[in-house]
Biopython code that builds the backbone (N, CA, C, O; Angstrom):
import numpy as np
from Bio.PDB.StructureBuilder import StructureBuilder

atoms = [
    (1, "UNK", "N", (110.745, 184.030, -55.872)),
    (1, "UNK", "CA", (110.758, 183.225, -57.067)),
    (1, "UNK", "C", (110.624, 184.120, -58.282)),
    (1, "UNK", "O", (110.160, 185.256, -58.182)),
    (2, "UNK", "N", (111.025, 183.612, -59.408)),
    (2, "UNK", "CA", (110.983, 184.379, -60.648)),
    (2, "UNK", "C", (109.816, 183.881, -61.505)),
    (2, "UNK", "O", (109.701, 182.690, -61.793)),
    (3, "UNK", "N", (108.951, 184.824, -61.908)),
    (3, "UNK", "CA", (107.819, 184.521, -62.779)),
    (3, "UNK", "C", (107.750, 185.584, -63.864)),
    (3, "UNK", "O", (108.520, 186.543, -63.850)),
    (4, "UNK", "N", (106.832, 185.413, -64.796)),
    (4, "UNK", "CA", (106.551, 186.445, -65.795)),
    (4, "UNK", "C", (105.153, 186.969, -65.546)),
    (4, "UNK", "O", (104.214, 186.193, -65.369)),
    (5, "UNK", "N", (105.013, 188.277, -65.532)),
    (5, "UNK", "CA", (103.709, 188.915, -65.389)),
    (5, "UNK", "C", (103.507, 189.808, -66.594)),
    (5, "UNK", "O", (104.258, 190.759, -66.809)),
    (6, "UNK", "N", (102.496, 189.501, -67.372)),
    (6, "UNK", "CA", (102.192, 190.248, -68.596)),
    (6, "UNK", "C", (103.434, 190.400, -69.476)),
    (6, "UNK", "O", (103.697, 191.467, -70.032)),
    (7, "UNK", "N", (104.190, 189.305, -69.587)),
    (7, "UNK", "CA", (105.341, 189.272, -70.482)),
    (7, "UNK", "C", (106.636, 189.823, -69.923)),
    (7, "UNK", "O", (107.657, 189.807, -70.611)),
    (8, "UNK", "N", (106.619, 190.315, -68.683)),
    (8, "UNK", "CA", (107.820, 190.880, -68.086)),
    (8, "UNK", "C", (108.289, 190.030, -66.915)),
    (8, "UNK", "O", (107.486, 189.620, -66.077)),
    (9, "UNK", "N", (109.589, 189.766, -66.858)),
    (9, "UNK", "CA", (110.163, 188.995, -65.755)),
    (9, "UNK", "C", (109.974, 189.769, -64.456)),
    (9, "UNK", "O", (110.100, 190.993, -64.419)),
    (10, "UNK", "N", (109.668, 189.025, -63.387)),
    (10, "UNK", "CA", (109.429, 189.672, -62.100)),
    (10, "UNK", "C", (109.825, 188.717, -60.979)),
    (10, "UNK", "O", (109.571, 187.514, -61.048)),
    (11, "UNK", "N", (110.447, 189.271, -59.953)),
    (11, "UNK", "CA", (110.733, 188.528, -58.724)),
    (11, "UNK", "C", (109.565, 188.772, -57.778)),
    (11, "UNK", "O", (109.087, 189.899, -57.648)),
    (12, "UNK", "N", (109.108, 187.714, -57.121)),
    (12, "UNK", "CA", (107.999, 187.863, -56.187)),
    (12, "UNK", "C", (108.172, 186.933, -54.997)),
    (12, "UNK", "O", (108.822, 185.892, -55.084)),
    (13, "UNK", "N", (107.580, 187.331, -53.897)),
    (13, "UNK", "CA", (107.525, 186.459, -52.726)),
    (13, "UNK", "C", (106.103, 185.923, -52.557)),
    (13, "UNK", "O", (105.827, 185.158, -51.634)),
    (14, "UNK", "N", (105.200, 186.332, -53.461)),
    (14, "UNK", "CA", (103.808, 185.890, -53.385)),
    (14, "UNK", "C", (103.726, 184.384, -53.595)),
    (14, "UNK", "O", (104.366, 183.836, -54.492)),
    (15, "UNK", "N", (102.933, 183.725, -52.760)),
    (15, "UNK", "CA", (102.786, 182.271, -52.859)),
    (15, "UNK", "C", (101.562, 181.864, -53.678)),
    (15, "UNK", "O", (101.494, 180.751, -54.198)),
    (16, "UNK", "N", (100.584, 182.790, -53.787)),
    (16, "UNK", "CA", (99.351, 182.489, -54.507)),
    (16, "UNK", "C", (99.025, 183.613, -55.482)),
    (16, "UNK", "O", (99.624, 184.689, -55.445)),
    (17, "UNK", "N", (98.069, 183.339, -56.348)),
    (17, "UNK", "CA", (97.626, 184.379, -57.284)),
    (17, "UNK", "C", (97.032, 185.552, -56.518)),
    (17, "UNK", "O", (97.288, 186.706, -56.863)),
    (18, "UNK", "N", (96.247, 185.278, -55.492)),
    (18, "UNK", "CA", (95.668, 186.356, -54.693)),
    (18, "UNK", "C", (96.762, 187.245, -54.114)),
    (18, "UNK", "O", (96.662, 188.470, -54.183)),
    (19, "UNK", "N", (97.796, 186.649, -53.548)),
    (19, "UNK", "CA", (98.893, 187.428, -52.971)),
    (19, "UNK", "C", (99.611, 188.242, -54.045)),
    (19, "UNK", "O", (100.031, 189.369, -53.785)),
    (20, "UNK", "N", (99.754, 187.687, -55.240)),
    (20, "UNK", "CA", (100.398, 188.422, -56.332)),
    (20, "UNK", "C", (99.565, 189.628, -56.746)),
    (20, "UNK", "O", (100.101, 190.721, -56.931)),
    (21, "UNK", "N", (98.260, 189.434, -56.893)),
    (21, "UNK", "CA", (97.382, 190.555, -57.278)),
    (21, "UNK", "C", (97.461, 191.656, -56.226)),
    (21, "UNK", "O", (97.513, 192.838, -56.564)),
    (22, "UNK", "N", (97.469, 191.272, -54.959)),
    (22, "UNK", "CA", (97.595, 192.267, -53.890)),
    (22, "UNK", "C", (98.960, 192.941, -53.934)),
    (22, "UNK", "O", (99.057, 194.151, -53.724)),
    (23, "UNK", "N", (100.017, 192.175, -54.203)),
    (23, "UNK", "CA", (101.363, 192.736, -54.319)),
    (23, "UNK", "C", (101.439, 193.763, -55.454)),
    (23, "UNK", "O", (102.159, 194.757, -55.359)),
    (24, "UNK", "N", (100.691, 193.508, -56.522)),
    (24, "UNK", "CA", (100.664, 194.425, -57.669)),
    (24, "UNK", "C", (99.802, 195.656, -57.397)),
    (24, "UNK", "O", (99.787, 196.596, -58.192)),
    (25, "UNK", "N", (99.085, 195.648, -56.274)),
    (25, "UNK", "CA", (98.248, 196.794, -55.905)),
    (25, "UNK", "C", (96.948, 196.875, -56.682)),
    (25, "UNK", "O", (96.386, 197.957, -56.853)),
    (26, "UNK", "N", (96.470, 195.731, -57.155)),
    (26, "UNK", "CA", (95.242, 195.704, -57.942)),
    (26, "UNK", "C", (94.064, 195.246, -57.094)),
    (26, "UNK", "O", (94.235, 194.564, -56.083)),
    (27, "UNK", "N", (92.875, 195.630, -57.518)),
    (27, "UNK", "CA", (91.642, 195.236, -56.842)),
    (27, "UNK", "C", (91.254, 193.852, -57.352)),
    (27, "UNK", "O", (90.955, 193.689, -58.534)),
    (28, "UNK", "N", (91.257, 192.866, -56.477)),
    (28, "UNK", "CA", (90.984, 191.485, -56.855)),
    (28, "UNK", "C", (89.614, 191.336, -57.518)),
    (28, "UNK", "O", (89.406, 190.410, -58.302)),
    (29, "UNK", "N", (88.689, 192.231, -57.215)),
    (29, "UNK", "CA", (87.346, 192.156, -57.801)),
    (29, "UNK", "C", (87.316, 192.624, -59.244)),
    (29, "UNK", "O", (86.337, 192.390, -59.953)),
    (30, "UNK", "N", (88.389, 193.290, -59.688)),
    (30, "UNK", "CA", (88.386, 193.890, -61.019)),
    (30, "UNK", "C", (89.461, 193.335, -61.942)),
    (30, "UNK", "O", (89.872, 194.005, -62.889)),
    (31, "UNK", "N", (89.919, 192.110, -61.671)),
    (31, "UNK", "CA", (90.941, 191.521, -62.526)),
    (31, "UNK", "C", (90.544, 190.117, -62.966)),
    (31, "UNK", "O", (89.780, 189.424, -62.294)),
    (32, "UNK", "N", (91.081, 189.727, -64.101)),
    (32, "UNK", "CA", (91.016, 188.344, -64.567)),
    (32, "UNK", "C", (92.461, 187.878, -64.664)),
    (32, "UNK", "O", (93.333, 188.630, -65.101)),
    (33, "UNK", "N", (92.716, 186.634, -64.254)),
    (33, "UNK", "CA", (94.083, 186.130, -64.212)),
    (33, "UNK", "C", (94.176, 184.815, -64.985)),
    (33, "UNK", "O", (93.335, 183.924, -64.863)),
    (34, "UNK", "N", (95.228, 184.740, -65.773)),
    (34, "UNK", "CA", (95.540, 183.520, -66.507)),
    (34, "UNK", "C", (96.894, 183.031, -66.028)),
    (34, "UNK", "O", (97.832, 183.819, -65.912)),
    (35, "UNK", "N", (97.005, 181.742, -65.748)),
    (35, "UNK", "CA", (98.265, 181.134, -65.317)),
    (35, "UNK", "C", (98.635, 180.049, -66.306)),
    (35, "UNK", "O", (97.906, 179.071, -66.476)),
    (36, "UNK", "N", (99.770, 180.228, -66.955)),
    (36, "UNK", "CA", (100.252, 179.247, -67.930)),
    (36, "UNK", "C", (99.177, 178.887, -68.952)),
    (36, "UNK", "O", (98.916, 177.715, -69.225)),
    (37, "UNK", "N", (98.561, 179.932, -69.510)),
    (37, "UNK", "CA", (97.565, 179.837, -70.589)),
    (37, "UNK", "C", (96.210, 179.288, -70.159)),
    (37, "UNK", "O", (95.393, 178.945, -71.013)),
    (38, "UNK", "N", (95.952, 179.196, -68.852)),
    (38, "UNK", "CA", (94.655, 178.748, -68.358)),
    (38, "UNK", "C", (94.063, 179.798, -67.422)),
    (38, "UNK", "O", (94.725, 180.261, -66.493)),
    (39, "UNK", "N", (92.816, 180.167, -67.676)),
    (39, "UNK", "CA", (92.144, 181.141, -66.816)),
    (39, "UNK", "C", (91.910, 180.511, -65.447)),
    (39, "UNK", "O", (91.476, 179.365, -65.339)),
    (40, "UNK", "N", (92.207, 181.282, -64.408)),
    (40, "UNK", "CA", (92.001, 180.822, -63.030)),
    (40, "UNK", "C", (90.749, 181.522, -62.502)),
    (40, "UNK", "O", (90.724, 182.749, -62.410)),
    (41, "UNK", "N", (89.713, 180.759, -62.155)),
    (41, "UNK", "CA", (88.503, 181.385, -61.615)),
    (41, "UNK", "C", (88.826, 182.187, -60.351)),
    (41, "UNK", "O", (89.675, 181.788, -59.554)),
    (42, "UNK", "N", (88.155, 183.297, -60.182)),
    (42, "UNK", "CA", (88.399, 184.166, -59.030)),
    (42, "UNK", "C", (88.266, 183.399, -57.717)),
    (42, "UNK", "O", (88.995, 183.670, -56.762)),
    (43, "UNK", "N", (87.352, 182.460, -57.666)),
    (43, "UNK", "CA", (87.153, 181.701, -56.433)),
    (43, "UNK", "C", (88.374, 180.851, -56.059)),
    (43, "UNK", "O", (88.477, 180.390, -54.922)),
    (44, "UNK", "N", (89.298, 180.639, -57.001)),
    (44, "UNK", "CA", (90.490, 179.838, -56.740)),
    (44, "UNK", "C", (91.768, 180.654, -56.593)),
    (44, "UNK", "O", (92.839, 180.080, -56.395)),
    (45, "UNK", "N", (91.681, 181.975, -56.684)),
    (45, "UNK", "CA", (92.877, 182.819, -56.601)),
    (45, "UNK", "C", (93.636, 182.619, -55.290)),
    (45, "UNK", "O", (94.867, 182.624, -55.283)),
    (46, "UNK", "N", (92.925, 182.445, -54.196)),
    (46, "UNK", "CA", (93.574, 182.311, -52.894)),
    (46, "UNK", "C", (94.240, 180.967, -52.669)),
    (46, "UNK", "O", (95.101, 180.839, -51.798)),
    (47, "UNK", "N", (93.855, 179.967, -53.441)),
    (47, "UNK", "CA", (94.430, 178.636, -53.236)),
    (47, "UNK", "C", (95.277, 178.154, -54.407)),
    (47, "UNK", "O", (95.823, 177.052, -54.360)),
    (48, "UNK", "N", (95.395, 178.961, -55.451)),
    (48, "UNK", "CA", (96.223, 178.576, -56.591)),
    (48, "UNK", "C", (97.649, 179.047, -56.360)),
    (48, "UNK", "O", (97.938, 180.244, -56.376)),
    (49, "UNK", "N", (98.535, 178.079, -56.144)),
    (49, "UNK", "CA", (99.935, 178.386, -55.833)),
    (49, "UNK", "C", (100.699, 178.803, -57.073)),
    (49, "UNK", "O", (100.459, 178.304, -58.172)),
    (50, "UNK", "N", (101.625, 179.729, -56.871)),
    (50, "UNK", "CA", (102.543, 180.123, -57.928)),
    (50, "UNK", "C", (103.777, 179.240, -57.862)),
    (50, "UNK", "O", (104.145, 178.750, -56.794)),
    (51, "UNK", "N", (104.412, 179.040, -59.009)),
    (51, "UNK", "CA", (105.626, 178.238, -59.076)),
    (51, "UNK", "C", (106.656, 178.962, -59.934)),
    (51, "UNK", "O", (106.312, 179.802, -60.764)),
    (52, "UNK", "N", (107.913, 178.626, -59.722)),
    (52, "UNK", "CA", (109.014, 179.203, -60.499)),
    (52, "UNK", "C", (108.688, 179.099, -61.993)),
    (52, "UNK", "O", (108.236, 178.061, -62.476)),
    (53, "UNK", "N", (108.928, 180.192, -62.703)),
    (53, "UNK", "CA", (108.746, 180.285, -64.162)),
    (53, "UNK", "C", (107.298, 180.285, -64.629)),
    (53, "UNK", "O", (107.052, 180.129, -65.825)),
    (54, "UNK", "N", (106.324, 180.455, -63.725)),
    (54, "UNK", "CA", (104.933, 180.593, -64.162)),
    (54, "UNK", "C", (104.806, 181.808, -65.057)),
    (54, "UNK", "O", (105.514, 182.801, -64.889)),
    (55, "UNK", "N", (103.897, 181.716, -66.004)),
    (55, "UNK", "CA", (103.574, 182.844, -66.885)),
    (55, "UNK", "C", (102.179, 183.314, -66.524)),
    (55, "UNK", "O", (101.195, 182.608, -66.745)),
    (56, "UNK", "N", (102.104, 184.507, -65.970)),
    (56, "UNK", "CA", (100.844, 185.071, -65.484)),
    (56, "UNK", "C", (100.443, 186.243, -66.367)),
    (56, "UNK", "O", (101.257, 187.114, -66.673)),
    (57, "UNK", "N", (99.184, 186.252, -66.770)),
    (57, "UNK", "CA", (98.623, 187.398, -67.472)),
    (57, "UNK", "C", (97.514, 187.954, -66.585)),
    (57, "UNK", "O", (96.636, 187.218, -66.134)),
    (58, "UNK", "N", (97.566, 189.253, -66.343)),
    (58, "UNK", "CA", (96.565, 189.914, -65.513)),
    (58, "UNK", "C", (95.898, 190.994, -66.349)),
    (58, "UNK", "O", (96.563, 191.856, -66.923)),
    (59, "UNK", "N", (94.569, 190.933, -66.409)),
    (59, "UNK", "CA", (93.797, 191.947, -67.131)),
    (59, "UNK", "C", (92.926, 192.661, -66.113)),
    (59, "UNK", "O", (92.199, 192.032, -65.344)),
    (60, "UNK", "N", (93.009, 193.986, -66.121)),
    (60, "UNK", "CA", (92.231, 194.781, -65.170)),
    (60, "UNK", "C", (91.070, 195.419, -65.902)),
    (60, "UNK", "O", (91.255, 196.051, -66.942)),
    (61, "UNK", "N", (89.871, 195.255, -65.361)),
    (61, "UNK", "CA", (88.678, 195.836, -65.951)),
    (61, "UNK", "C", (88.596, 197.308, -65.553)),
    (61, "UNK", "O", (88.816, 197.669, -64.397)),
    (62, "UNK", "N", (88.274, 198.149, -66.540)),
    (62, "UNK", "CA", (88.173, 199.570, -66.306)),
    (62, "UNK", "C", (86.825, 200.036, -66.838)),
    (62, "UNK", "O", (86.469, 199.768, -67.985)),
    (63, "UNK", "N", (86.088, 200.733, -65.993)),
    (63, "UNK", "CA", (84.792, 201.260, -66.422)),
    (63, "UNK", "C", (84.973, 202.606, -67.128)),
    (63, "UNK", "O", (85.992, 203.279, -66.967)),
    (64, "UNK", "N", (84.021, 202.956, -67.864)),
    (64, "UNK", "CA", (84.083, 204.250, -68.558)),
    (64, "UNK", "C", (82.812, 204.467, -69.339)),
    (64, "UNK", "O", (81.886, 203.656, -69.314)),
    (65, "UNK", "N", (82.795, 205.565, -70.021)),
    (65, "UNK", "CA", (81.573, 205.800, -70.781)),
    (65, "UNK", "C", (81.703, 206.955, -71.695)),
    (65, "UNK", "O", (80.757, 207.287, -72.409)),
]
sb = StructureBuilder()
sb.init_structure("model")
sb.init_model(0)
sb.init_chain("A")
sb.init_seg("    ")
for serial, (resi, resn, name, xyz) in enumerate(atoms, 1):
    if name == "N":
        sb.init_residue(resn, " ", resi, " ")
    sb.init_atom(name, np.array(xyz, "f"), 0.0, 1.0, " ", f" {name:<3s}", serial, name[0])
structure = sb.get_structure()
């Protein structure tokens, strides 16, 4: 299916937000995800289905000092 991730068009076979984050190679514990302008709680990533033309924003937390 075709979705947008951080403003860029992307083809994916991921069915859920969790699968998409894993497909992107990100650590699920260190990301925040928004789907169609609504934040998706981490506890719902595995059950929140993706749909054609969804707009996903993924923010990755980075530590530093």
